[in-house]
N, C-alpha and C positions, 0 to 999 in steps of 0.2 A: 797810234793804236785803233782798230776798229773793235767793238763789240759787238756780239752777234746778238739778236734777240729772235724771238723765240714766239710759238702757239699761234699758226693762222686761224683766222675765226670766219671761213667761207663755207657755207653750205652749200657744195657746188652740186652735189648730187640730188637734194631735194628739191634745189631751186631748180634745176633741169626739169626733174619730173613736173613741177608745177607749171614752168612753161609751157609742155606739151600737152597737162590735164587742163588748163583753162583757153585755151591756146591765145597766149599772149601775143600780141603784136609783134612782128619779125624785128621791126625798127623802136620799141619801148623796151631796151634792154634795161632792168634796175638792180643787178648785180656787178659788179667788177671783182676782182680776184686779186689778193694781196699772197704774193709767197714767197718775200720777202725781204728784211728787213736788214741793215746795217747804221752803225755810229759812225761817226768820224770825231773824235776827241779833239783832235787837232784845229778841224775848221767849224766845231761846233754844230755839225750839220747831220741828219737824216736821208738817207737814200732807200727808199719805196721802189722794191719792184713786182711787177705783175702784168695783168693784162686786163683790157676794158677801160684804161682811166679815158681816155680819149685826148686828142693832140691838139684841138682845138679851141676848147676853152679851158681858163686854167683853175686847175683844183683848188677846193678849200681843204686843208687840211687839219687836224684839230687832235694834240696828244695829250692825255688826262684834263680834258677841258678845255686845255688853252691853243689856240689858234698860231699855228705858225706859217713862216713867209714864205713862201714856196718861190725858189730862186729859179727853178729851170723843170721841164714836165714835157714827156709826149707822152705814148699811148702805153708804152710798156715801163717807166720809170720817172718818175719822181724826185727831187734834191729838194729839201727844205732844212731852213733856221730853228734849232733846237731850242734857243732865245734862252728863257731863263728855266726850261723844264731841264735840271742836271741832276738832281737829288736819285741815287742809285733805287729803283723800285720796279714795279711791272704799273705800265699804263693801259689805257683803250685807245686805240691808234683809230681815225675812223678818216675816211679820201671820201670825198662830195665832188664829181667831176660830171657838170651838166644832170642829167637824169639819175647817173648810176650812182651805185655808192659800195663802199667795202668797210670792214671791219678787221682789226685784231687786235693782240695781246703786245704788248711790247715791254721787254727785260732791260732796265738800263742800268750797268754794272758789269765788270769783269765775274766770272764765274771761274773759280783757280781747276786744276785738275787734280782727277784722283791721286792721291800715293798710293806708293806701289806696299803691295803685301810685304808683311816683315818674317823675317826668319822663324821657323819652326820651334820650338823649343825642345829639350832635349827628353825625353822618356823618363818618367819618376821608377824610382824601385819600386818593386812589390812589396804592399805591404803584406803581414802576416793575417791569417782570416781569424776572425773574432769569433766568438762562441754569440749562438744563436739568443738573441733577446726574445723576451715575452710578447704577446701581441700586445702593443697598445691599443686604447679605446680610441674612437673614431675620433678623427680631429673636429673644429666649427667649419662652418662651411666659406669658404674666403672670400677674400672683396672681388666686385665686379674688376675685371680687366679694364683697359684703358680702351677706346675706341680705337677701330680697325682704319687705316688708311683710305682715302675717300678713292673709289672705284673712276675708272678712264670718264672726260667727260664725252657723251655723246653729242654730235650736232643738233642744232635746234630745229624744233618740229614749226616749221613755216605754214602757216595758212593762207589763201588765195583765194580770190574771187575775181571774173570778168565781167565785161559788158559791152553790148553792140547797141547801137538804138538810135533813138532820139531823145531830147531834153526839153523842155519848157521852159519860158519866160521866167526868171526867180532870181534869188540871189539864198546863201545861207541855207537854211532847210526848209526854206518855198522850195526850192528847186526842184529836181528829180532824184529820187533816190535808187541811184544806178548799180551800189554794189556793196554789201552787208558782210561784216567778219563777227561771228560770236567767239568770244573768247573767253577762257578760265582767266582765273586771276594769276598775276605776275605783271610786269613789267614787258611793253613792245615797242619796238620801233615800227611807225605805220610810213608805208610809203606805196603811192598811188602816180600813178603817170594815164592822162586822161587827152585822145587823137582825137582833133575834130577837122572839118574840111578848109584846108589854109585857102585865103581869098576871099573868104566871107565877111563883110564888113561886120561883125558883131563880135562881143566878148564874151568866152566862154568862162565862168568863176565857181571853182568847187570847194565846199568843206568836208571834213570830218567832225559827227557828233556823236555822242554813246548815249546809250540808253538811258544808263544810271546816271550821266549828269553828273561822272566824277570831275568834270571841270567846271563847275557852275553852271545853273542851270542857263539855257540859251547861250553858253560860250562854246565856239567853237576848238576844236580838239587845234586844227591846223587849216590850212585856208591859200589857195593858188586861185590866180586866173591869166588869162592870156587873149590877146586882139588876133583872132582869126584871119585878118588884115595881115599880120606882120610874123605872124608863128602859127604850129601846130597842136606841139604839147602842151600842158597843162601838169606842171611836178607838185605833189603834194606831198611832204615830208612832217612828221608830228612825232609826238613821244604819249604813251598812257601809261599809268599802273594802275591798276586792276585791285581793290582792296580784297583780303579773302573772306571780308564780309560777306561778297557776294559769289554766288557757283558761274555765272557768265556775265558777261556784261556783251552787247552789240553793239560793234561801230560803223558807223552809216557814212556810205560816201554819197553825198548830195551836189550835182551839178546844176544849173540854168545860166541863160543867155540874157543879155544888157536889154534885146529887140524884141526877139519872135523865137516860136520853135524852130528848133537845128536836128536836121536828122542828121547818119553819118558820125554820131561818135561813136568810138571804142575807149575803151579803160580797162587797164591791168591794176590789181589791189593786193600786196601784199602784208602782212603783220609777222615783225620775226621776234621771236622772245629774246631778251636780253638781259642784263645784271641791272640792276636799281642803282641810279649814279655813274652809268657810263656816258650818258651822251647829256650837251648841252643844247642849247639854241641853233640854229642852221641855216645856211642859207644856199636858194637853190637858182642856179642858173643854166641858159638853154641859149643855144644860139649866140652867146657872146653876150648876153643881153640881162643882168639880174631880175629876175623875179620878186625880188623882197624878202626879207627876212621872213622864216617861220615862225610868225607869233608864237610859237613857245606847243601849244598844246600842251601838253601834262609835262612838266620838269621832273624826271625819273630822280636828278639829284637832289632838291630842294623840297620833293612831293609837295608841289603847288602848281597851280595854272601860272605862265610866262605870261 
C-alpha cells in the first residue's frame, strides 16, 4: 500500500530572482527541488522525486529530525528507509546533497475519501401563519465567534547577498567580513557557498557570526573550510533563532586564509525562514569528501547553541 505525501516547500520563483539579482555563481546551486514523495509500507521506504539532487555524492536525508538510511539515489530520485519513523503525522523532510538543499512537509498515514452526499429529505408541510407578535427589546451583544480558518501559506521571504574579491589571513571573525544579512526576529536556515581558485596551496575557512551574539559571545553559528589544493567550494550551513526582543540582527559571513591574502574569492549567501523546531544538526559533503558536521549554530529545536 502506498501513502501519498503533500505540500512541497520549495520557493522556486524567489530563489530564481535572487540568483539573478545577486549574480550567484553558475556552479554554486544552493537549493534542489522536491516535487513528490511516496511511502511504501510493505518495504518501509520513502521515495523522493525531484531535481538537482546530484548523482555523485550520497545525499543526507532527515525526516522529523531522524537521519534516514539512503539505499539508492540519482539526480532525480532518492530511496531511503523510514526506520523507526512510522507513526502517522506530518514531518519536516530535508535533503542535503553536496552543497544543495531541499525541504518539504511529509504526511504519513492514509487519508480516507470523502463520503457521498446523502439524499435530500422530503419537503415538510406549510404551517399556519401565526399572529404578529409585539416588537421585543434588543438582545444583549452576542459572544465573539470562533477564529476563522488560516489563510493560504505564502512562500517564505528569502534574504540573499553575494561577494567577489579577496580575503586576508585569519580565522573566525578575524578574517574578512565578505557578506552580511540583516534579519527580523524568527528562525532561519543559513546557507553560504564560498568559492576560491583551485590549485592554490592554502586553506580557506569561513564562519557565520551575528551582531547580537545569540549563540553566545565569540561563538560561531556555523563554520566550514577547504584546502584549495583539493577543492574550491566551502559550504557553510547553520541555523539561528532571533528572539522577538530584538528588532533585527545582522548575521555576518567572515572568511580568511591560513597563509596569505587570497584573491579571486566569490560567495553566495542566503537565509531562508523556517518553522522553529524543524531542523537538526547537518553534515555537508563536497566532491565525495565530508567537510565535517555543522557544529550546530543555533539549534532551533532546542533553542540553544549546539
